[in-house]
C-alpha positions, 0 to 999 in steps of 0.5 A: 487512519481511515483503514483502521477506523474502529475495526469498521472495515466497511466504513472505512472502505466507503470513505476511501472510495469516496476520497478516491472519486474526489481525489482522481477529479483534481489534477496533481492529486496523484500523491493524495491518490496513491495514499488513498489506494494504499489504504484501500488496498490494506483495508481490502487485504484485511477483509480477505478480498485479495484480488481487489487488494492487489488492483489497489496496490498496483494503483498507488505503486504506479502513482508513488513511482510516477511521483517520488521516484523508484528510490523514495523510502515510502516504496520500501513500505509499500512493498512491505504491504505488497509482500504481506498480501502476496503472502496471504494470497499463498504467492509465497516466493513473490511475497519472500521478494516483496518483503526482502526487498522491502527489508533490505531498502529499509535496512539501507535507509534507516539501519538494521535497528529501525522498524518497518512497521 
């Protein structure tokens, strides 16, 4: 929700970074950290700050995988988010791989008529 805060990307980024600073000091808060990194990555992507977005999404992925395991449904959405970023960065082959992975996983989990976004 913060990443979409009334179109105020600067405020969203500030709040997300503040939340991350606090969450990183709390033992066992990896799921919250993953959510915040994911939101930060999407916020930075929308701000055309691809390198920073890539770093944030990579941090989210490490935490998602460690906490949820590699087969958790949320990793399909994460792959979609990374695919969007890679497409915007012009890395079309890598983007296609991530987006196809997200689509295939989503269809396997929820059926072909389920929406990914």
